[in-house]
PQR file with spaces between the fields and no chain letter, atoms N, CA, C, O and H, PARSE charges and radii, in Angstrom:
ATOM       1  N    GLU     1      21.616   -7.178  -17.081 -0.4000 1.5000
ATOM       2  CA   GLU     1      22.758   -7.624  -17.885 -0.0000 2.0000
ATOM       3  C    GLU     1      22.535   -9.272  -18.003  0.5500 1.7000
ATOM       4  O    GLU     1      22.601   -9.804  -19.111 -0.5500 1.4000
ATOM       5  N    VAL     2      22.305   -9.943  -16.968 -0.4000 1.5000
ATOM       6  CA   VAL     2      22.324  -11.218  -16.859 -0.0000 2.0000
ATOM       7  C    VAL     2      21.385  -12.033  -17.591  0.5500 1.7000
ATOM       8  O    VAL     2      21.646  -13.091  -18.166 -0.5500 1.4000
ATOM       9  H    VAL     2      22.251   -9.511  -16.068  0.4000 1.0000
ATOM      10  N    ILE     3      20.011  -11.314  -17.504 -0.4000 1.5000
ATOM      11  CA   ILE     3      18.837  -11.827  -18.377 -0.0000 2.0000
ATOM      12  C    ILE     3      19.211  -11.881  -19.920  0.5500 1.7000
ATOM      13  O    ILE     3      19.001  -12.806  -20.704 -0.5500 1.4000
ATOM      14  H    ILE     3      19.799  -10.456  -17.038  0.4000 1.0000
ATOM      15  N    LYS     4      19.914  -10.463  -20.196 -0.4000 1.5000
ATOM      16  CA   LYS     4      20.171  -10.336  -21.836 -0.0000 2.0000
ATOM      17  C    LYS     4      21.291  -11.386  -21.992  0.5500 1.7000
ATOM      18  O    LYS     4      21.141  -12.068  -23.006 -0.5500 1.4000
ATOM      19  H    LYS     4      20.085   -9.712  -19.559  0.4000 1.0000
ATOM      20  N    LEU     5      22.240  -11.653  -21.340 -0.4000 1.5000
ATOM      21  CA   LEU     5      23.185  -12.479  -21.472 -0.0000 2.0000
ATOM      22  C    LEU     5      22.811  -14.034  -21.713  0.5500 1.7000
ATOM      23  O    LEU     5      23.340  -14.746  -22.566 -0.5500 1.4000
ATOM      24  H    LEU     5      22.362  -11.099  -20.517  0.4000 1.0000
ATOM      25  N    MET     6      21.823  -14.422  -20.823 -0.4000 1.5000
ATOM      26  CA   MET     6      21.388  -15.516  -20.832 -0.0000 2.0000
ATOM      27  C    MET     6      20.109  -15.711  -21.829  0.5500 1.7000
ATOM      28  O    MET     6      19.516  -16.790  -21.830 -0.5500 1.4000
ATOM      29  H    MET     6      21.394  -13.844  -20.129  0.4000 1.0000
ATOM      30  N    GLU     7      19.703  -14.643  -22.674 -0.4000 1.5000
ATOM      31  CA   GLU     7      18.775  -14.687  -23.603 -0.0000 2.0000
ATOM      32  C    GLU     7      17.435  -15.042  -23.102  0.5500 1.7000
ATOM      33  O    GLU     7      16.573  -15.626  -23.759 -0.5500 1.4000
ATOM      34  H    GLU     7      20.185  -13.767  -22.673  0.4000 1.0000
ATOM      35  N    CYS     8      17.346  -14.690  -22.035 -0.4000 1.5000
ATOM      36  CA   CYS     8      15.806  -14.725  -21.200 -0.0000 2.0000
ATOM      37  C    CYS     8      14.614  -13.620  -21.742  0.5500 1.7000
ATOM      38  O    CYS     8      14.828  -12.454  -22.073 -0.5500 1.4000
ATOM      39  H    CYS     8      18.046  -14.216  -21.502  0.4000 1.0000
ATOM      40  N    CYS     9      13.547  -14.194  -21.738 -0.4000 1.5000
ATOM      41  CA   CYS     9      12.608  -13.127  -22.257 -0.0000 2.0000
ATOM      42  C    CYS     9      12.780  -11.978  -21.306  0.5500 1.7000
ATOM      43  O    CYS     9      13.187  -12.052  -20.146 -0.5500 1.4000
ATOM      44  H    CYS     9      13.373  -15.142  -21.470  0.4000 1.0000
ATOM      45  N    THR    10      12.365  -10.778  -22.042 -0.4000 1.5000
ATOM      46  CA   THR    10      12.535   -9.507  -21.268 -0.0000 2.0000
ATOM      47  C    THR    10      11.233   -8.904  -20.868  0.5500 1.7000
ATOM      48  O    THR    10      11.283   -7.775  -20.379 -0.5500 1.4000
ATOM      49  H    THR    10      12.034  -10.718  -22.984  0.4000 1.0000
ATOM      50  N    CYS    11       9.881   -9.581  -21.023 -0.4000 1.5000
ATOM      51  CA   CYS    11       8.666   -9.093  -20.522 -0.0000 2.0000
ATOM      52  C    CYS    11       8.804   -8.651  -19.020  0.5500 1.7000
ATOM      53  O    CYS    11       9.566   -9.145  -18.189 -0.5500 1.4000
ATOM      54  H    CYS    11       9.840  -10.498  -21.420  0.4000 1.0000
ATOM      55  N    GLU    12       8.054   -7.785  -18.869 -0.4000 1.5000
ATOM      56  CA   GLU    12       7.972   -7.461  -17.325 -0.0000 2.0000
ATOM      57  C    GLU    12       7.680   -8.595  -16.351  0.5500 1.7000
ATOM      58  O    GLU    12       8.202   -8.543  -15.238 -0.5500 1.4000
ATOM      59  H    GLU    12       7.435   -7.384  -19.544  0.4000 1.0000
ATOM      60  N    LYS    13       6.881   -9.626  -16.679 -0.4000 1.5000
ATOM      61  CA   LYS    13       6.451  -10.720  -15.867 -0.0000 2.0000
ATOM      62  C    LYS    13       7.768  -11.715  -15.734  0.5500 1.7000
ATOM      63  O    LYS    13       8.093  -12.140  -14.626 -0.5500 1.4000
ATOM      64  H    LYS    13       6.457   -9.668  -17.584  0.4000 1.0000
ATOM      65  N    CYS    14       8.448  -12.031  -16.833 -0.4000 1.5000
ATOM      66  CA   CYS    14       9.623  -12.763  -16.818 -0.0000 2.0000
ATOM      67  C    CYS    14      10.597  -12.124  -15.945  0.5500 1.7000
ATOM      68  O    CYS    14      11.113  -12.700  -14.987 -0.5500 1.4000
ATOM      69  H    CYS    14       8.184  -11.685  -17.734  0.4000 1.0000
ATOM      70  N    GLU    15      10.876  -10.743  -16.342 -0.4000 1.5000
ATOM      71  CA   GLU    15      11.893   -9.985  -15.364 -0.0000 2.0000
ATOM      72  C    GLU    15      11.695  -10.166  -13.949  0.5500 1.7000
ATOM      73  O    GLU    15      12.589  -10.478  -13.162 -0.5500 1.4000
ATOM      74  H    GLU    15      10.457  -10.274  -17.120  0.4000 1.0000
ATOM      75  N    ASP    16      10.416   -9.947  -13.638 -0.4000 1.5000
ATOM      76  CA   ASP    16       9.665  -10.059  -12.146 -0.0000 2.0000
ATOM      77  C    ASP    16      10.040  -11.486  -11.440  0.5500 1.7000
ATOM      78  O    ASP    16      10.529  -11.600  -10.316 -0.5500 1.4000
ATOM      79  H    ASP    16       9.690   -9.695  -14.278  0.4000 1.0000
ATOM      80  N    ASP    17       9.715  -12.523  -12.313 -0.4000 1.5000
ATOM      81  CA   ASP    17       9.928  -13.893  -12.114 -0.0000 2.0000
ATOM      82  C    ASP    17      11.444  -14.092  -11.865  0.5500 1.7000
ATOM      83  O    ASP    17      11.785  -14.601  -10.797 -0.5500 1.4000
ATOM      84  H    ASP    17       9.318  -12.430  -13.226  0.4000 1.0000
ATOM      85  N    VAL    18      12.279  -13.767  -12.678 -0.4000 1.5000
ATOM      86  CA   VAL    18      13.531  -13.925  -12.490 -0.0000 2.0000
ATOM      87  C    VAL    18      14.092  -13.466  -11.115  0.5500 1.7000
ATOM      88  O    VAL    18      14.667  -14.210  -10.320 -0.5500 1.4000
ATOM      89  H    VAL    18      12.003  -13.354  -13.546  0.4000 1.0000
ATOM      90  N    MET    19      13.846  -12.139  -10.942 -0.4000 1.5000
ATOM      91  CA   MET    19      14.181  -11.470   -9.824 -0.0000 2.0000
ATOM      92  C    MET    19      13.747  -12.268   -8.406  0.5500 1.7000
ATOM      93  O    MET    19      14.482  -12.526   -7.453 -0.5500 1.4000
ATOM      94  H    MET    19      13.379  -11.535  -11.588  0.4000 1.0000
ATOM      95  N    ALA    20      12.352  -12.568   -8.569 -0.4000 1.5000
ATOM      96  CA   ALA    20      11.924  -13.291   -7.331 -0.0000 2.0000
ATOM      97  C    ALA    20      12.365  -14.417   -6.905  0.5500 1.7000
ATOM      98  O    ALA    20      12.386  -14.723   -5.712 -0.5500 1.4000
ATOM      99  H    ALA    20      11.755  -12.359   -9.344  0.4000 1.0000
ATOM     100  N    LEU    21      12.856  -15.316   -8.065 -0.4000 1.5000
ATOM     101  CA   LEU    21      13.311  -16.802   -7.899 -0.0000 2.0000
ATOM     102  C    LEU    21      14.901  -16.478   -7.422  0.5500 1.7000
ATOM     103  O    LEU    21      15.425  -17.130   -6.518 -0.5500 1.4000
ATOM     104  H    LEU    21      12.840  -15.068   -9.034  0.4000 1.0000
ATOM     105  N    ALA    22      15.475  -15.597   -8.005 -0.4000 1.5000
ATOM     106  CA   ALA    22      17.025  -15.220   -7.532 -0.0000 2.0000
ATOM     107  C    ALA    22      17.086  -14.899   -5.987  0.5500 1.7000
ATOM     108  O    ALA    22      17.689  -15.618   -5.190 -0.5500 1.4000
ATOM     109  H    ALA    22      15.050  -15.068   -8.739  0.4000 1.0000
ATOM     110  N    LEU    23      16.372  -13.699   -5.625 -0.4000 1.5000
ATOM     111  CA   LEU    23      16.246  -13.285   -4.392 -0.0000 2.0000
ATOM     112  C    LEU    23      15.754  -14.389   -3.314  0.5500 1.7000
ATOM     113  O    LEU    23      16.216  -14.319   -2.175 -0.5500 1.4000
ATOM     114  H    LEU    23      15.881  -13.115   -6.272  0.4000 1.0000
ATOM     115  N    ASN    24      14.876  -15.355   -3.629 -0.4000 1.5000
ATOM     116  CA   ASN    24      14.515  -16.266   -2.752 -0.0000 2.0000
ATOM     117  C    ASN    24      15.663  -17.278   -2.532  0.5500 1.7000
ATOM     118  O    ASN    24      15.834  -17.801   -1.431 -0.5500 1.4000
ATOM     119  H    ASN    24      14.501  -15.412   -4.554  0.4000 1.0000
ATOM     120  N    SER    25      16.410  -17.533   -3.551 -0.4000 1.5000
ATOM     121  CA   SER    25      17.546  -18.458   -3.319 -0.0000 2.0000
ATOM     122  C    SER    25      18.649  -17.797   -2.637  0.5500 1.7000
ATOM     123  O    SER    25      19.527  -18.586   -2.285 -0.5500 1.4000
ATOM     124  H    SER    25      16.271  -17.108   -4.446  0.4000 1.0000
ATOM     125  N    LEU    26      18.844  -16.641   -2.365 -0.4000 1.5000
ATOM     126  CA   LEU    26      19.922  -16.163   -1.624 -0.0000 2.0000
ATOM     127  C    LEU    26      19.464  -15.786   -0.188  0.5500 1.7000
ATOM     128  O    LEU    26      18.333  -15.436    0.149 -0.5500 1.4000
ATOM     129  H    LEU    26      18.132  -16.001   -2.651  0.4000 1.0000
ATOM     130  N    PRO    27      20.660  -15.940    0.656 -0.5600 1.5000
ATOM     131  CA   PRO    27      20.346  -15.613    2.147  0.2800 2.0000
ATOM     132  C    PRO    27      19.754  -14.163    2.369  0.5500 1.7000
ATOM     133  O    PRO    27      20.031  -13.294    1.542 -0.5500 1.4000
ATOM     134  N    PRO    28      18.981  -13.880    3.411 -0.5600 1.5000
ATOM     135  CA   PRO    28      18.611  -12.705    3.584  0.2800 2.0000
ATOM     136  C    PRO    28      19.689  -11.941    4.286  0.5500 1.7000
ATOM     137  O    PRO    28      20.456  -12.509    5.063 -0.5500 1.4000
ATOM     138  N    LYS    29      19.755  -10.751    4.043 -0.4000 1.5000
ATOM     139  CA   LYS    29      20.742   -9.875    4.737 -0.0000 2.0000
ATOM     140  C    LYS    29      19.923   -8.534    5.452  0.5500 1.7000
ATOM     141  O    LYS    29      20.111   -7.354    5.159 -0.5500 1.4000
ATOM     142  H    LYS    29      19.132  -10.289    3.412  0.4000 1.0000
ATOM     143  N    TYR    30      19.174   -8.952    6.248 -0.4000 1.5000
ATOM     144  CA   TYR    30      18.309   -7.919    7.182 -0.0000 2.0000
ATOM     145  C    TYR    30      19.102   -7.459    8.407  0.5500 1.7000
ATOM     146  O    TYR    30      19.582   -8.291    9.177 -0.5500 1.4000
ATOM     147  H    TYR    30      19.022   -9.911    6.487  0.4000 1.0000
ATOM     148  N    VAL    31      19.247   -6.110    8.599 -0.4000 1.5000
ATOM     149  CA   VAL    31      19.905   -5.564    9.634 -0.0000 2.0000
ATOM     150  C    VAL    31      18.864   -4.605   10.430  0.5500 1.7000
ATOM     151  O    VAL    31      17.839   -4.137    9.936 -0.5500 1.4000
ATOM     152  H    VAL    31      18.857   -5.434    7.973  0.4000 1.0000
ATOM     153  N    THR    32      19.296   -4.415   11.678 -0.4000 1.5000
ATOM     154  CA   THR    32      18.348   -3.237   12.173 -0.0000 2.0000
ATOM     155  C    THR    32      19.381   -2.410   12.759  0.5500 1.7000
ATOM     156  O    THR    32      18.829   -1.543   13.437 -0.5500 1.4000
ATOM     157  H    THR    32      20.130   -4.796   12.079  0.4000 1.0000
ATOM     158  N    THR    33      20.596   -2.307   12.791 -0.4000 1.5000
ATOM     159  CA   THR    33      21.565   -1.282   13.428 -0.0000 2.0000
ATOM     160  C    THR    33      22.489   -0.873   12.407  0.5500 1.7000
ATOM     161  O    THR    33      22.712   -1.430   11.332 -0.5500 1.4000
ATOM     162  H    THR    33      21.044   -3.011   12.241  0.4000 1.0000
ATOM     163  N    HIS    34      23.103    0.385   12.979 -0.4000 1.5000
ATOM     164  CA   HIS    34      24.288    0.694   12.206 -0.0000 2.0000
ATOM     165  C    HIS    34      24.992    0.043   11.676  0.5500 1.7000
ATOM     166  O    HIS    34      25.205   -0.074   10.470 -0.5500 1.4000
ATOM     167  H    HIS    34      22.922    0.838   13.852  0.4000 1.0000
ATOM     168  N    ALA    35      25.602   -0.647   12.873 -0.4000 1.5000
ATOM     169  CA   ALA    35      26.753   -1.596   12.752 -0.0000 2.0000
ATOM     170  C    ALA    35      26.622   -2.704   11.711  0.5500 1.7000
ATOM     171  O    ALA    35      27.500   -3.111   10.950 -0.5500 1.4000
ATOM     172  H    ALA    35      25.429   -0.552   13.853  0.4000 1.0000
ATOM     173  N    GLY    36      25.122   -3.188   11.844 -0.4000 1.5000
ATOM     174  CA   GLY    36      24.786   -4.388   11.070 -0.0000 2.0000
ATOM     175  C    GLY    36      24.805   -4.111    9.586  0.5500 1.7000
ATOM     176  O    GLY    36      25.083   -4.941    8.721 -0.5500 1.4000
ATOM     177  H    GLY    36      24.409   -2.857   12.462  0.4000 1.0000
ATOM     178  N    LYS    37      24.428   -2.659    9.364 -0.4000 1.5000
ATOM     179  CA   LYS    37      24.523   -2.258    7.969 -0.0000 2.0000
ATOM     180  C    LYS    37      25.777   -2.083    7.518  0.5500 1.7000
ATOM     181  O    LYS    37      25.883   -2.410    6.336 -0.5500 1.4000
ATOM     182  H    LYS    37      24.202   -1.985   10.068  0.4000 1.0000
ATOM     183  N    GLN    38      26.945   -1.619    8.104 -0.4000 1.5000
ATOM     184  CA   GLN    38      28.241   -1.535    7.813 -0.0000 2.0000
ATOM     185  C    GLN    38      28.635   -2.989    7.371  0.5500 1.7000
ATOM     186  O    GLN    38      29.209   -3.266    6.318 -0.5500 1.4000
ATOM     187  H    GLN    38      26.859   -1.354    9.064  0.4000 1.0000
ATOM     188  N    TYR    39      28.190   -3.982    8.458 -0.4000 1.5000
ATOM     189  CA   TYR    39      28.707   -5.308    8.109 -0.0000 2.0000
ATOM     190  C    TYR    39      28.266   -5.857    6.824  0.5500 1.7000
ATOM     191  O    TYR    39      28.927   -6.649    6.153 -0.5500 1.4000
ATOM     192  H    TYR    39      27.723   -3.757    9.313  0.4000 1.0000
ATOM     193  N    VAL    40      27.121   -5.395    6.520 -0.4000 1.5000
ATOM     194  CA   VAL    40      26.398   -6.053    5.111 -0.0000 2.0000
ATOM     195  C    VAL    40      26.960   -5.413    3.766  0.5500 1.7000
ATOM     196  O    VAL    40      27.078   -6.030    2.707 -0.5500 1.4000
ATOM     197  H    VAL    40      26.584   -4.751    7.065  0.4000 1.0000
ATOM     198  N    GLN    41      27.328   -3.917    4.000 -0.4000 1.5000
ATOM     199  CA   GLN    41      27.869   -3.315    3.169 -0.0000 2.0000
ATOM     200  C    GLN    41      29.300   -3.848    2.793  0.5500 1.7000
ATOM     201  O    GLN    41      29.611   -4.080    1.625 -0.5500 1.4000
ATOM     202  H    GLN    41      27.232   -3.416    4.859  0.4000 1.0000
ATOM     203  N    LEU    42      30.190   -4.035    3.905 -0.4000 1.5000
ATOM     204  CA   LEU    42      31.343   -4.788    3.580 -0.0000 2.0000
ATOM     205  C    LEU    42      31.310   -6.108    2.988  0.5500 1.7000
ATOM     206  O    LEU    42      32.223   -6.496    2.259 -0.5500 1.4000
ATOM     207  H    LEU    42      29.938   -3.847    4.854  0.4000 1.0000
ATOM     208  N    ASP    43      30.355   -6.777    3.251 -0.4000 1.5000
ATOM     209  CA   ASP    43      29.997   -8.248    2.671 -0.0000 2.0000
ATOM     210  C    ASP    43      29.542   -8.046    1.226  0.5500 1.7000
ATOM     211  O    ASP    43      29.963   -8.770    0.324 -0.5500 1.4000
ATOM     212  H    ASP    43      29.613   -6.462    3.843  0.4000 1.0000
ATOM     213  N    SER    44      28.768   -7.158    1.043 -0.4000 1.5000
ATOM     214  CA   SER    44      28.231   -6.944   -0.529 -0.0000 2.0000
ATOM     215  C    SER    44      29.405   -6.684   -1.464  0.5500 1.7000
ATOM     216  O    SER    44      29.300   -6.905   -2.671 -0.5500 1.4000
ATOM     217  H    SER    44      28.426   -6.570    1.775  0.4000 1.0000
ATOM     218  N    PHE    45      30.667   -6.154   -0.843 -0.4000 1.5000
ATOM     219  CA   PHE    45      31.779   -5.676   -1.689 -0.0000 2.0000
ATOM     220  C    PHE    45      32.375   -6.990   -2.036  0.5500 1.7000
ATOM     221  O    PHE    45      33.052   -6.980   -3.064 -0.5500 1.4000
ATOM     222  H    PHE    45      30.753   -5.974    0.137  0.4000 1.0000
ATOM     223  N    LYS    46      32.275   -8.105   -1.413 -0.4000 1.5000
ATOM     224  CA   LYS    46      33.328   -9.311   -1.746 -0.0000 2.0000
ATOM     225  C    LYS    46      32.838  -10.040   -2.862  0.5500 1.7000
ATOM     226  O    LYS    46      31.664  -10.320   -3.106 -0.5500 1.4000
ATOM     227  H    LYS    46      31.725   -8.114   -0.578  0.4000 1.0000
ATOM     228  N    LYS    47      34.067  -10.375   -3.651 -0.4000 1.5000
ATOM     229  CA   LYS    47      33.704  -11.103   -4.997 -0.0000 2.0000
ATOM     230  C    LYS    47      32.621  -12.329   -4.813  0.5500 1.7000
ATOM     231  O    LYS    47      31.711  -12.502   -5.624 -0.5500 1.4000
ATOM     232  H    LYS    47      35.020  -10.147   -3.453  0.4000 1.0000
ATOM     233  N    GLN    48      32.827  -13.189   -3.615 -0.4000 1.5000
ATOM     234  CA   GLN    48      31.902  -14.288   -3.518 -0.0000 2.0000
ATOM     235  C    GLN    48      30.534  -13.760   -3.670  0.5500 1.7000
ATOM     236  O    GLN    48      29.757  -14.346   -4.424 -0.5500 1.4000
ATOM     237  H    GLN    48      33.566  -13.048   -2.957  0.4000 1.0000
ATOM     238  N    PHE    49      30.175  -12.729   -3.037 -0.4000 1.5000
ATOM     239  CA   PHE    49      28.747  -12.187   -2.892 -0.0000 2.0000
ATOM     240  C    PHE    49      28.235  -11.767   -4.662  0.5500 1.7000
ATOM     241  O    PHE    49      27.124  -11.958   -5.156 -0.5500 1.4000
ATOM     242  H    PHE    49      30.806  -12.253   -2.424  0.4000 1.0000
ATOM     243  N    GLU    50      29.086  -11.343   -5.124 -0.4000 1.5000
ATOM     244  CA   GLU    50      28.834  -10.990   -6.747 -0.0000 2.0000
ATOM     245  C    GLU    50      28.539  -12.249   -7.358  0.5500 1.7000
ATOM     246  O    GLU    50      27.592  -12.450   -8.118 -0.5500 1.4000
ATOM     247  H    GLU    50      29.989  -11.188   -4.722  0.4000 1.0000
ATOM     248  N    THR    51      29.423  -13.117   -6.979 -0.4000 1.5000
ATOM     249  CA   THR    51      29.325  -14.475   -7.766 -0.0000 2.0000
ATOM     250  C    THR    51      28.340  -15.281   -7.383  0.5500 1.7000
ATOM     251  O    THR    51      27.945  -16.061   -8.250 -0.5500 1.4000
ATOM     252  H    THR    51      30.192  -12.953   -6.362  0.4000 1.0000
ATOM     253  N    ASP    52      27.755  -15.332   -6.196 -0.4000 1.5000
ATOM     254  CA   ASP    52      26.614  -15.951   -5.830 -0.0000 2.0000
ATOM     255  C    ASP    52      25.188  -15.262   -6.250  0.5500 1.7000
ATOM     256  O    ASP    52      24.208  -15.959   -6.511 -0.5500 1.4000
ATOM     257  H    ASP    52      28.076  -14.698   -5.492  0.4000 1.0000
ATOM     258  N    VAL    53      25.164  -14.016   -6.288 -0.4000 1.5000
ATOM     259  CA   VAL    53      24.240  -13.125   -7.027 -0.0000 2.0000
ATOM     260  C    VAL    53      24.067  -13.551   -8.539  0.5500 1.7000
ATOM     261  O    VAL    53      22.953  -13.819   -8.991 -0.5500 1.4000
ATOM     262  H    VAL    53      25.960  -13.450   -6.076  0.4000 1.0000
ATOM     263  N    THR    54      25.104  -13.596   -9.225 -0.4000 1.5000
ATOM     264  CA   THR    54      25.236  -13.839  -10.599 -0.0000 2.0000
ATOM     265  C    THR    54      24.784  -15.146  -10.921  0.5500 1.7000
ATOM     266  O    THR    54      24.013  -15.287  -11.871 -0.5500 1.4000
ATOM     267  H    THR    54      26.009  -13.378   -8.858  0.4000 1.0000
ATOM     268  N    ALA    55      25.226  -16.277  -10.144 -0.4000 1.5000
ATOM     269  CA   ALA    55      24.817  -17.721  -10.373 -0.0000 2.0000
ATOM     270  C    ALA    55      23.229  -17.767  -10.021  0.5500 1.7000
ATOM     271  O    ALA    55      22.469  -18.456  -10.701 -0.5500 1.4000
ATOM     272  H    ALA    55      25.852  -16.163   -9.372  0.4000 1.0000
ATOM     273  N    ALA    56      22.817  -17.067   -9.026 -0.4000 1.5000
ATOM     274  CA   ALA    56      21.399  -17.141   -8.730 -0.0000 2.0000
ATOM     275  C    ALA    56      20.435  -16.472   -9.719  0.5500 1.7000
ATOM     276  O    ALA    56      19.261  -16.825   -9.833 -0.5500 1.4000
ATOM     277  H    ALA    56      23.435  -16.507   -8.473  0.4000 1.0000
ATOM     278  N    LEU    57      21.075  -15.361  -10.516 -0.4000 1.5000
ATOM     279  CA   LEU    57      20.167  -14.837  -11.562 -0.0000 2.0000
ATOM     280  C    LEU    57      20.224  -15.924  -12.877  0.5500 1.7000
ATOM     281  O    LEU    57      19.257  -16.164  -13.600 -0.5500 1.4000
ATOM     282  H    LEU    57      22.028  -15.074  -10.424  0.4000 1.0000
ATOM     283  N    MET    58      21.463  -16.472  -13.006 -0.4000 1.5000
ATOM     284  CA   MET    58      21.649  -17.303  -14.001 -0.0000 2.0000
ATOM     285  C    MET    58      20.620  -18.581  -13.876  0.5500 1.7000
ATOM     286  O    MET    58      19.915  -18.933  -14.821 -0.5500 1.4000
ATOM     287  H    MET    58      22.248  -16.277  -12.418  0.4000 1.0000
ATOM     288  N    ARG    59      20.621  -19.176  -12.708 -0.4000 1.5000
ATOM     289  CA   ARG    59      19.644  -20.346  -12.370 -0.0000 2.0000
ATOM     290  C    ARG    59      18.226  -19.956  -12.584  0.5500 1.7000
ATOM     291  O    ARG    59      17.428  -20.721  -13.126 -0.5500 1.4000
ATOM     292  H    ARG    59      21.194  -18.890  -11.940  0.4000 1.0000
ATOM     293  N    ALA    60      17.914  -18.790  -12.168 -0.4000 1.5000
ATOM     294  CA   ALA    60      16.558  -18.205  -12.129 -0.0000 2.0000
ATOM     295  C    ALA    60      16.369  -18.190  -13.824  0.5500 1.7000
ATOM     296  O    ALA    60      15.465  -18.880  -14.295 -0.5500 1.4000
ATOM     297  H    ALA    60      18.562  -18.169  -11.727  0.4000 1.0000
ATOM     298  N    CYS    61      17.143  -17.480  -14.629 -0.4000 1.5000
ATOM     299  CA   CYS    61      16.839  -17.339  -15.859 -0.0000 2.0000
ATOM     300  C    CYS    61      16.535  -18.581  -16.514  0.5500 1.7000
ATOM     301  O    CYS    61      15.515  -18.635  -17.202 -0.5500 1.4000
ATOM     302  H    CYS    61      17.878  -16.919  -14.246  0.4000 1.0000
ATOM     303  N    MET    62      17.308  -19.627  -16.393 -0.4000 1.5000
ATOM     304  CA   MET    62      17.184  -21.109  -16.971 -0.0000 2.0000
ATOM     305  C    MET    62      15.915  -21.528  -16.292  0.5500 1.7000
ATOM     306  O    MET    62      15.396  -22.300  -17.098 -0.5500 1.4000
ATOM     307  H    MET    62      18.137  -19.584  -15.835  0.4000 1.0000
ATOM     308  N    THR    63      15.131  -21.433  -15.230 -0.4000 1.5000
ATOM     309  CA   THR    63      14.138  -21.743  -14.754 -0.0000 2.0000
ATOM     310  C    THR    63      12.827  -21.138  -15.543  0.5500 1.7000
ATOM     311  O    THR    63      11.873  -21.757  -16.014 -0.5500 1.4000
ATOM     312  H    THR    63      15.553  -20.806  -14.575  0.4000 1.0000
ATOM     313  N    VAL    64      13.088  -19.747  -15.533 -0.4000 1.5000
ATOM     314  CA   VAL    64      12.108  -18.986  -16.557 -0.0000 2.0000
ATOM     315  C    VAL    64      11.870  -19.505  -17.877  0.5500 1.7000
ATOM     316  O    VAL    64      10.770  -19.844  -18.312 -0.5500 1.4000
ATOM     317  H    VAL    64      13.862  -19.244  -15.151  0.4000 1.0000
ATOM     318  N    THR    65      13.047  -19.550  -18.531 -0.4000 1.5000
ATOM     319  CA   THR    65      13.288  -19.919  -19.857 -0.0000 2.0000
ATOM     320  C    THR    65      12.422  -20.924  -20.070  0.5500 1.7000
ATOM     321  O    THR    65      11.586  -20.848  -20.971 -0.5500 1.4000
ATOM     322  H    THR    65      13.941  -19.274  -18.178  0.4000 1.0000
ATOM     323  N    GLU    66      12.525  -22.012  -19.239 -0.4000 1.5000
ATOM     324  CA   GLU    66      12.003  -23.460  -19.340 -0.0000 2.0000
ATOM     325  C    GLU    66      10.678  -23.248  -19.018  0.5500 1.7000
ATOM     326  O    GLU    66       9.867  -23.899  -19.677 -0.5500 1.4000
ATOM     327  H    GLU    66      13.203  -22.073  -18.507  0.4000 1.0000
ATOM     328  N    HIS    67      10.222  -22.446  -18.108 -0.4000 1.5000
ATOM     329  CA   HIS    67       8.582  -22.532  -17.653 -0.0000 2.0000
ATOM     330  C    HIS    67       8.323  -21.038  -17.620  0.5500 1.7000
ATOM     331  O    HIS    67       8.240  -20.445  -16.544 -0.5500 1.4000
ATOM     332  H    HIS    67      10.881  -21.918  -17.572  0.4000 1.0000
ATOM     333  N    PRO    68       8.203  -20.456  -18.725 -0.5600 1.5000
ATOM     334  CA   PRO    68       7.787  -18.924  -18.648  0.2800 2.0000
ATOM     335  C    PRO    68       6.119  -18.682  -18.101  0.5500 1.7000
ATOM     336  O    PRO    68       5.271  -19.449  -18.557 -0.5500 1.4000
ATOM     337  N    SER    69       5.815  -17.907  -17.397 -0.4000 1.5000
ATOM     338  CA   SER    69       4.299  -17.801  -16.896 -0.0000 2.0000
ATOM     339  C    SER    69       3.658  -16.862  -17.548  0.5500 1.7000
ATOM     340  O    SER    69       2.493  -16.637  -17.221 -0.5500 1.4000
ATOM     341  H    SER    69       6.504  -17.284  -17.027  0.4000 1.0000
ATOM     342  N    HIS    70       4.337  -16.024  -18.726 -0.4000 1.5000
ATOM     343  CA   HIS    70       3.474  -14.985  -19.426 -0.0000 2.0000
ATOM     344  C    HIS    70       2.607  -15.790  -20.602  0.5500 1.7000
ATOM     345  O    HIS    70       1.822  -15.173  -21.322 -0.5500 1.4000
ATOM     346  H    HIS    70       5.284  -16.208  -18.992  0.4000 1.0000
């Protein structure tokens, strides 16, 4: 949705680059216990989490649009 909204190239390479850039800019959410999993799941429903992910995707789209590697 964000890639299309930002009018970024939708070829596989550009989509992969956007995802990699966005994920690398977000804090990791690794867990090894059930309690940790529940905490992360609760956190993922927060509006701030959604906003952070959207912002990271938008920044990544701008970067890929300016410097495509395809």
